[in-house]
VOLO-519026 format. One line per 3 residues: their letters; for each residue z, y, x of N, C-alpha, C, O, CB. Coordinates in pm, 1 decimal, m for minus. Glycine has a CB too. Layout:
BEGIN
A) Z/Y/X/Z/Y/X/Z/Y/X/Z/Y/X/Z/Y/X ~ ...
% end
This chain:
BEGIN
MFL) 1871.9/831.2/m1284.5/1823.7/717.4/m1207.8/1730.0/630.5/m1292.8/1625.5/586.0/m1245.2/1942.1/633.9/m1156.1 ~ 1767.9/607.0/m1417.8/1684.6/524.2/m1504.6/1547.4/586.8/m1525.2/1446.2/516.9/m1525.8/1753.1/502.7/m1639.4 ~ 1544.2/718.5/m1542.1/1417.9/788.4/m1561.9/1329.6/777.0/m1437.7/1208.0/762.1/m1449.3/1443.2/935.9/m1595.9
TVL) 1389.7/783.8/m1320.4/1313.6/767.9/m1196.1/1253.2/628.2/m1188.2/1136.7/612.6/m1151.5/1403.4/794.0/m1073.4 ~ 1331.5/527.9/m1222.1/1281.4/389.9/m1221.4/1168.3/375.4/m1323.1/1070.2/305.8/m1297.1/1396.0/289.3/m1252.8 ~ 1181.3/439.2/m1436.3/1076.5/437.1/m1537.7/948.0/502.3/m1485.1/838.4/452.0/m1509.6/1124.2/508.6/m1665.1
HVA) 961.4/613.0/m1413.7/844.5/679.1/m1352.8/776.7/587.7/m1251.4/654.0/578.0/m1248.3/886.3/811.1/m1284.5 ~ 857.0/520.5/m1168.1/801.5/426.4/m1069.6/727.8/313.0/m1140.9/617.3/275.7/m1101.4/914.1/368.9/m978.8 ~ 789.1/258.8/m1245.7/727.8/148.6/m1320.1/597.2/191.1/m1387.0/498.5/117.7/m1383.2/824.9/95.7/m1425.2
LGG) 596.7/308.7/m1447.6/475.3/359.0/m1511.9/365.2/382.0/m1408.7/250.8/341.0/m1428.2/504.8/489.3/m1588.2 ~ 401.3/448.2/m1298.7/303.8/470.2/m1192.0/252.2/339.2/m1134.4/133.2/325.9/m1105.8/365.3/554.1/m1081.4 ~ 341.8/242.7/m1117.4/302.4/112.5/m1064.1/204.3/39.4/m1154.6/109.1/m22.8/m1107.5/424.4/26.8/m1042.7
AIG) 228.5/47.6/m1284.8/136.8/m16.8/m1380.2/m1.3/48.1/m1374.6/m103.3/m20.7/m1374.3/193.4/m8.8/m1524.0 ~ m3.2/180.3/m1370.3/m131.5/251.5/m1363.2/m201.4/220.2/m1231.2/m321.7/194.2/m1228.5/m110.5/404.7/m1378.2 ~ m125.2/222.8/m1121.5/m182.9/195.0/m989.7/m239.7/54.1/m979.0/m347.4/34.1/m922.9/m78.5/215.4/m882.4
AAC) m167.5/m43.2/m1032.6/m214.9/m182.0/m1028.0/m342.6/m198.7/m1109.8/m434.9/m268.4/m1067.8/m106.1/m277.8/m1079.9 ~ m348.0/m134.6/m1226.8/m470.0/m140.7/m1308.0/m586.1/m74.3/m1235.8/m698.9/m123.4/m1240.8/m447.6/m73.8/m1444.7 ~ m559.2/37.2/m1168.6/m664.4/105.5/m1091.9/m712.9/18.8/m975.4/m832.1/15.8/m944.9/m612.9/241.0/m1038.8
RFL) m619.2/m51.8/m910.5/m658.2/m141.0/m801.0/m750.1/m250.7/m852.4/m852.0/m281.4/m790.6/m533.8/m202.8/m733.8 ~ m713.9/m309.1/m965.0/m795.6/m414.0/m1024.4/m935.8/m362.1/m1056.3/m1035.6/m426.2/m1023.5/m728.8/m468.3/m1151.1 ~ m942.0/m246.0/m1120.4/m1071.7/m189.0/m1157.8/m1153.1/m146.3/m1036.6/m1274.9/m164.5/m1034.4/m1051.7/m70.3/m1249.8
AGL) m1087.6/m90.0/m936.1/m1158.9/m50.3/m814.2/m1213.6/m173.4/m742.7/m1326.6/m172.5/m693.7/m1066.0/29.5/m719.8 ~ m1133.0/m278.8/m737.0/m1179.8/m403.4/m675.1/m1300.6/m459.6/m747.3/m1396.3/m503.0/m683.3/m1068.3/m507.1/m673.4 ~ m1297.4/m459.2/m880.8/m1412.8/m504.9/m958.7/m1534.5/m416.8/m932.8/m1646.2/m466.6/m918.8/m1379.5/m506.0/m1108.5
GVL) m1512.4/m286.4/m926.6/m1622.0/m193.4/m901.4/m1688.5/m217.8/m767.9/m1811.2/m216.6/m758.0/m1572.5/m51.8/m907.6 ~ m1608.4/m240.1/m665.2/m1663.6/m266.9/m531.7/m1740.3/m398.8/m532.4/m1848.2/m408.2/m473.8/m1550.9/m270.7/m425.1 ~ m1685.7/m499.5/m597.5/m1754.7/m629.0/m604.8/m1887.9/m617.1/m678.6/m1987.3/m677.1/m637.7/m1665.7/m733.0/m674.4
RLL) m1889.9/m540.5/m786.0/m2015.0/m521.4/m861.2/m2115.9/m440.4/m781.5/m2236.3/m465.1/m788.4/m1987.3/m452.1/m994.8 ~ m2066.2/m344.3/m706.6/m2154.0/m258.6/m627.6/m2211.6/m331.0/m506.5/m2330.9/m320.3/m477.9/m2078.8/m135.3/m582.3 ~ m2126.1/m404.9/m435.6/m2167.5/m469.1/m310.6/m2192.9/m618.4/m323.3/m2253.7/m678.8/m234.8/m2063.9/m446.4/m206.3
GQS) m2147.4/m677.9/m431.5/m2163.2/m822.1/m448.0/m2050.9/m897.9/m377.7/m1968.6/m839.7/m307.0/m2299.2/m867.4/m393.9 ~ m2050.2/m1027.5/m399.1/m1948.8/m1115.5/m340.4/m1969.1/m1123.3/m190.0/m2082.5/m1126.7/m142.4/m1954.8/m1257.0/m403.3 ~ m1860.1/m1126.0/m115.3/m1867.3/m1131.1/30.3/m1752.2/m1215.8/80.8/m1643.8/m1213.4/22.7/m1863.1/m988.4/92.7
PFP) m1773.9/m1291.2/188.5/m1662.4/m1367.7/245.2/m1558.2/m1275.1/309.7/m1442.8/m1314.0/327.8/m1714.7/m1468.7/349.1 ~ m1599.6/m1152.9/344.0/m1508.0/m1053.4/399.9/m1445.0/m975.6/284.2/m1516.5/m935.4/192.4/m1582.6/m956.6/499.0 ~ m1314.2/m953.4/285.7/m1247.2/m886.5/172.5/m1274.2/m735.4/168.0/m1183.9/m654.8/190.4/m1096.5/m910.6/180.3
VAI) m1397.1/m698.9/139.4/m1439.1/m558.3/137.3/m1364.0/m479.7/30.0/m1321.5/m366.7/54.2/m1590.5/m548.2/113.4 ~ m1347.8/m538.3/m87.2/m1282.7/m467.2/m197.7/m1139.9/m426.8/m159.9/m1098.4/m313.8/m185.8/m1281.3/m555.0/m324.8 ~ m1065.7/m517.9/m99.4/m928.0/m487.5/m58.5/m927.7/m382.7/51.4/m843.9/m292.5/51.1/m855.5/m614.9/m10.6
LVV) m1019.9/m393.9/144.5/m1030.5/m294.6/251.4/m1056.9/m155.8/193.8/m993.4/m58.4/234.4/m1142.2/m333.2/350.0 ~ m1149.8/m146.6/99.9/m1182.8/m18.2/37.8/m1060.9/38.3/m35.7/m1030.3/156.9/m23.0/m1302.1/m34.0/m59.8 ~ m992.6/m44.5/m111.0/m874.4/m0.2/m183.9/m766.2/47.5/m86.0/m703.5/150.9/m109.2/m820.3/m114.3/m273.3
NVI) m744.1/m26.1/21.9/m643.9/13.1/120.7/m676.1/147.6/184.5/m587.3/231.0/201.9/m632.5/m93.2/228.3 ~ m801.7/168.8/219.0/m841.9/294.7/282.2/m829.3/410.9/183.1/m777.2/516.8/218.1/m987.2/284.8/335.2 ~ m876.5/391.5/60.4/m866.1/497.1/m41.4/m719.4/529.4/m70.1/m681.7/646.4/m76.5/m938.1/454.4/m172.0
GSF) m637.8/427.5/m87.1/m495.5/449.5/m113.7/m426.4/522.2/0.6/m344.4/610.8/m23.3/m426.1/317.1/m139.2 ~ m457.9/486.6/122.8/m398.5/553.3/238.9/m444.3/698.3/247.0/m364.3/787.0/276.8/m435.0/479.0/368.5 ~ m572.3/723.1/220.6/m624.9/859.5/218.7/m552.0/943.2/113.0/m508.4/1055.0/140.2/m777.4/858.4/191.2
LMG) m539.7/887.4/m7.4/m472.8/960.0/m115.1/m325.4/985.5/m83.7/m271.6/1089.8/m120.8/m485.2/882.5/m245.6 ~ m260.0/891.5/m15.9/m120.5/910.3/24.4/m110.4/1027.5/121.1/m20.5/1110.8/109.1/m63.6/781.2/89.2 ~ m202.5/1034.2/216.9/m201.6/1144.9/311.7/m221.5/1278.1/243.4/m151.4/1374.6/273.8/m307.8/1125.2/415.8
VFV) m316.3/1284.7/151.4/m341.8/1409.0/77.2/m219.3/1447.0/m5.5/m177.4/1562.8/m5.7/m466.1/1393.7/m14.6 ~ m162.6/1349.8/m75.2/m49.9/1381.7/m163.4/72.5/1429.2/m85.5/140.1/1522.9/m128.0/m13.1/1260.1/m247.1 ~ 101.6/1366.4/27.0/219.1/1404.5/105.6/211.8/1552.3/143.9/310.7/1624.5/131.9/230.6/1316.8/232.4
VVA) 95.8/1596.8/189.5/79.6/1736.4/230.5/83.8/1829.5/109.6/156.2/1929.1/110.4/m52.5/1755.0/307.0 ~ 7.1/1797.9/6.8/2.1/1883.4/m112.1/139.8/1892.9/m177.8/181.9/2001.6/m217.4/m101.3/1829.7/m212.9 ~ 209.4/1781.2/m189.7/341.7/1781.7/m252.6/439.7/1867.6/m172.9/518.1/1942.8/m230.8/395.7/1638.2/m265.4
AQR) 435.2/1856.5/m41.3/525.3/1935.5/42.7/492.2/2084.3/34.4/582.2/2167.8/26.1/517.8/1888.1/188.1 ~ 364.6/2116.8/36.6/322.6/2257.1/35.4/344.6/2324.1/m99.3/372.0/2443.9/m104.9/177.1/2267.5/73.2 ~ 333.2/2249.4/m206.6/340.1/2308.5/m341.2/469.1/2276.1/m416.3/480.4/2303.4/m535.8/222.9/2261.5/m422.8
GLT) 564.6/2218.8/m347.1/692.6/2189.6/m411.2/685.2/2082.9/m518.0/754.0/2091.0/m619.8/747.5/2313.1/m470.7 ~ 602.4/1983.2/m495.2/584.5/1876.2/m593.9/649.5/1745.1/m551.0/615.2/1638.9/m602.9/437.0/1853.3/m618.9 ~ 742.6/1751.8/m457.0/803.2/1628.7/m407.0/881.9/1553.7/m514.8/911.3/1435.2/m499.1/894.2/1660.2/m290.2
HLN) 915.9/1622.3/m623.6/983.7/1552.7/m733.9/892.5/1446.6/m797.5/939.7/1358.8/m869.7/1029.1/1654.2/m841.2 ~ 762.3/1455.3/m770.0/667.5/1355.9/m822.8/653.1/1234.3/m730.7/580.4/1140.5/m763.3/530.7/1420.4/m843.7 ~ 721.5/1235.3/m616.8/709.6/1124.6/m521.0/734.7/987.1/m581.5/656.3/895.5/m556.5/805.1/1145.9/m408.2
PFV) 840.4/968.6/m659.9/861.1/833.8/m715.7/743.2/786.7/m801.1/700.8/671.6/m790.5/988.3/831.3/m799.5 ~ 690.1/875.9/m885.9/577.7/837.7/m971.3/450.1/817.1/m890.7/382.5/715.3/m906.1/554.7/943.5/m1078.3 ~ 417.0/912.8/m805.4/288.7/908.7/m734.3/292.9/815.5/m613.7/210.8/724.4/m603.3/249.4/1048.5/m689.3
MTG) 387.3/837.2/m522.8/387.3/761.5/m397.1/434.1/617.4/m415.7/365.1/522.9/m377.5/475.7/830.7/m295.0 ~ 552.4/602.3/m474.8/606.9/467.4/m490.2/535.9/391.6/m601.7/500.3/274.8/m585.6/757.1/473.4/m518.5 ~ 515.6/458.2/m714.0/455.5/391.6/m829.8/305.0/382.1/m822.6/250.4/274.7/m797.2/493.5/463.1/m954.6
LLG) 236.8/494.2/m844.7/91.0/495.1/m854.6/22.9/441.3/m728.4/m54.1/345.5/m734.8/42.5/635.9/m882.4 ~ 51.7/502.9/m615.2/m14.1/458.6/m491.1/43.0/326.8/m440.5/m28.7/247.1/m379.9/m0.1/565.4/m382.7 ~ 172.3/303.3/m465.3/231.4/174.7/m428.6/173.4/61.2/m510.6/153.4/m49.0/m459.4/382.0/179.0/m446.1
GFT) 146.2/87.5/m637.9/81.6/m13.3/m722.6/m64.8/m31.1/m687.7/m119.6/m140.8/m698.7/94.8/24.5/m868.9 ~ m128.1/78.1/m645.4/m269.0/71.8/m606.4/m284.1/m6.1/m476.5/m370.5/m93.1/m465.6/m328.0/213.6/m591.2 ~ m200.9/24.7/m378.7/m200.4/m49.4/m252.8/m73.1/m20.6/m176.4/m44.2/95.0/m145.5/m323.0/m14.0/m167.5
TFS) 3.8/m124.3/m145.4/123.0/m103.4/m63.7/85.1/m66.8/79.2/169.3/m20.8/156.2/211.3/m228.6/m64.6 ~ m40.1/m86.9/114.4/m85.1/m51.3/248.5/m73.0/98.3/272.4/m57.2/141.5/386.6/m229.2/m96.2/270.0 ~ m80.2/178.5/165.4/m66.1/323.3/180.9/74.7/359.0/229.0/90.4/449.2/311.3/m96.9/395.1/47.8
AFS) 175.7/290.5/179.7/312.7/314.7/224.8/328.5/270.6/370.2/392.1/339.8/449.6/414.1/240.4/134.4 ~ 272.0/157.8/404.5/272.2/110.2/543.5/204.3/212.8/634.3/254.5/243.4/742.5/200.9/m27.4/554.6 ~ 91.4/265.0/590.7/18.6/364.5/669.7/100.2/491.7/686.9/103.1/549.3/795.7/m115.5/397.1/603.9
LET) 167.0/536.4/579.8/249.2/656.9/587.3/365.1/638.5/684.0/391.8/726.7/765.6/302.1/694.1/449.1 ~ 433.5/526.6/676.4/545.3/501.6/767.4/497.8/498.3/912.7/564.6/551.1/1001.6/615.2/369.3/731.5 ~ 383.1/436.5/936.2/327.2/431.4/1071.2/292.1/571.4/1120.7/325.0/607.8/1233.5/202.8/341.3/1074.3
ATL) 225.3/649.6/1036.1/187.8/785.8/1073.0/311.2/872.2/1099.4/311.2/954.0/1191.3/102.1/848.8/962.9 ~ 415.0/854.2/1019.8/538.8/930.9/1039.1/599.1/900.4/1175.9/640.9/991.7/1247.1/641.0/899.3/927.1 ~ 604.0/774.3/1212.4/655.7/737.5/1344.7/570.0/797.5/1456.0/623.3/847.1/1555.2/661.3/584.7/1359.4
IER) 439.0/793.3/1440.4/348.7/849.1/1541.7/367.9/999.8/1552.4/376.0/1053.2/1663.0/201.5/816.2/1507.9 ~ 375.4/1069.1/1438.5/392.9/1214.3/1439.9/526.7/1255.6/1501.0/537.3/1364.0/1558.2/381.9/1269.3/1298.8 ~ 627.2/1171.7/1489.7/756.9/1198.6/1552.5/753.2/1174.0/1702.7/847.3/1208.1/1774.4/865.1/1112.3/1488.9
GDL) 644.5/1115.0/1749.3/633.7/1082.5/1890.8/689.8/946.3/1925.1/700.0/911.7/2042.8/702.9/1186.1/1971.9 ~ 726.5/868.5/1825.0/781.2/734.7/1846.2/668.4/632.0/1850.5/660.0/544.4/1764.4/882.7/698.9/1735.2 ~ 581.3/643.3/1951.7/464.9/554.7/1960.5/506.0/408.9/1978.9/443.9/318.9/1922.2/374.6/597.8/2075.6
GQA) 609.4/385.8/2057.0/657.6/248.9/2076.3/707.4/188.9/1946.6/675.6/74.6/1914.1/768.3/245.6/2180.2 ~ 786.3/266.7/1871.7/836.7/220.8/1742.6/721.9/196.0/1645.7/723.0/98.6/1570.5/934.7/322.8/1683.7 ~ 622.5/285.1/1647.9/506.2/268.0/1560.1/433.0/138.7/1593.1/395.4/63.4/1503.4/410.2/388.0/1572.8
GIY) 413.1/113.4/1721.1/345.3/m9.4/1763.0/422.0/m133.6/1721.4/364.3/m230.3/1671.5/325.5/m9.7/1913.2 ~ 553.2/m129.6/1742.6/637.4/m243.0/1702.7/631.3/m262.8/1551.8/621.3/m375.7/1503.7/783.7/m221.3/1747.8 ~ 637.5/m151.9/1477.0/632.9/m159.8/1330.7/502.7/m221.8/1282.6/503.3/m306.3/1193.1/650.2/m21.0/1269.4
VVL) 390.1/m179.8/1342.2/259.8/m233.4/1302.0/252.1/m382.4/1333.0/214.7/m462.7/1247.6/145.4/m158.1/1373.3 ~ 287.7/m418.2/1455.3/278.0/m559.4/1495.5/371.4/m646.7/1411.7/331.4/m752.9/1363.9/311.5/m575.3/1645.4 ~ 496.6/m601.3/1394.0/591.2/m680.2/1315.6/550.6/m686.3/1168.9/558.0/m792.6/1107.3/731.6/m622.3/1328.3
SVG) 507.9/m573.9/1112.1/469.9/m572.7/970.7/354.2/m668.1/943.4/359.9/m749.6/851.3/432.0/m431.3/927.1 ~ 250.4/m657.1/1023.7/133.4/m742.1/1002.1/165.6/m886.3/1038.9/140.3/m977.9/960.6/13.0/m691.3/1084.2 ~ 221.0/m906.3/1157.0/248.7/m1042.3/1203.3/346.7/m1117.0/1114.4/321.5/m1230.9/1075.1/302.2/m1038.3/1343.2
LSV) 458.7/m1052.3/1082.7/559.6/m1119.5/1000.4/514.3/m1136.5/855.9/547.5/m1236.3/791.9/689.8/m1041.9/1003.9 ~ 439.1/m1040.4/804.5/389.1/m1054.6/666.7/289.8/m1168.9/654.6/297.6/m1248.9/561.3/323.7/m924.7/620.0 ~ 196.5/m1176.7/748.7/99.8/m1287.4/746.7/172.5/m1418.9/772.9/143.1/m1520.1/709.4/m13.0/m1265.2/852.4
GGL) 266.8/m1417.5/865.7/346.1/m1537.7/891.8/426.1/m1580.4/769.9/434.2/m1699.3/738.9/439.9/m1514.5/1009.0 ~ 486.0/m1482.7/699.9/560.1/m1513.6/577.2/471.3/m1573.2/470.7/512.0/m1664.5/398.8/626.7/m1389.5/523.4 ~ 349.6/m1521.6/460.1/256.1/m1576.4/362.5/222.3/m1721.7/396.1/222.7/m1807.6/307.8/127.8/m1491.5/357.3
FLG) 193.1/m1749.4/523.6/161.9/m1886.9/562.0/280.8/m1979.5/541.1/263.8/m2094.0/499.4/117.4/m1892.1/707.3 ~ 401.5/m1930.3/569.9/520.5/m2010.8/546.8/534.0/m2043.9/398.1/563.8/m2157.6/361.8/646.1/m1937.4/597.6 ~ 511.9/m1943.3/312.1/515.2/m1966.9/167.9/410.2/m2067.4/123.8/437.4/m2155.0/41.7/495.4/m1836.9/93.5
LMI) 288.8/m2054.2/179.3/182.6/m2150.3/147.2/222.4/m2292.4/185.3/204.7/m2386.4/107.7/52.8/m2111.9/218.7 ~ 276.9/m2306.2/306.8/312.2/m2440.5/352.7/425.1/m2500.4/270.4/421.5/m2619.0/237.6/351.7/m2437.2/499.2 ~ 525.1/m2420.0/236.8/636.3/m2470.9/154.5/584.3/m2508.2/14.9/619.0/m2613.6/m38.5/751.1/m2364.1/143.7
ARG) 501.4/m2421.7/m43.4/449.4/m2449.4/m177.6/360.2/m2572.4/m178.9/355.3/m2644.2/m278.7/372.1/m2329.2/m230.3 ~ 290.2/m2597.4/m70.3/201.9/m2714.6/m61.8/275.0/m2839.9/m20.1/214.1/m2946.4/m10.8/89.9/m2688.4/34.8 ~ 404.3/m2829.9/5.4/483.4/m2946.8/40.6/471.6/m2986.5/186.5/514.5/m3095.4/224.5/443.4/m3061.3/m44.7
VLP) 414.1/m2899.7/269.0/401.1/m2931.2/411.5/537.0/m2922.8/478.7/569.6/m3004.0/565.4/301.0/m2835.7/480.3 ~ 616.9/m2823.1/438.0/752.7/m2807.3/489.4/850.1/m2826.7/374.4/820.1/m2790.6/260.6/772.4/m2667.7/556.3 ~ 967.9/m2884.2/403.8/1067.7/m2902.5/297.8/1131.2/m2771.7/255.8/1217.1/m2770.2/167.7/1175.4/m2998.5/343.2
% end
């Protein structure tokens, strides 16, 4: 168990550094924008890589790398990839209603949680 946690931590550190560098690269390439292009690009790339890895790992017997790659590396690069995978899994199972609820709740509650944190930190709410 400790070794698995270590793999997740190592992958997470690498993924977070890659996210930072990719974000800088996009900003240098496209310039500053009021629209969060860098985050969008990172989210799309991370989700794409998650899709590729899930299939390749299953086909080639590499699922033992899931903690390092999926949870750590891609999770550190963008947690949106995990959100995308869970949504796709629900859709592929035919649970379209569950997928819709998951998307709406994940986005709505996460953004709501962020605003609640902002308001509490700013002293708007006790």
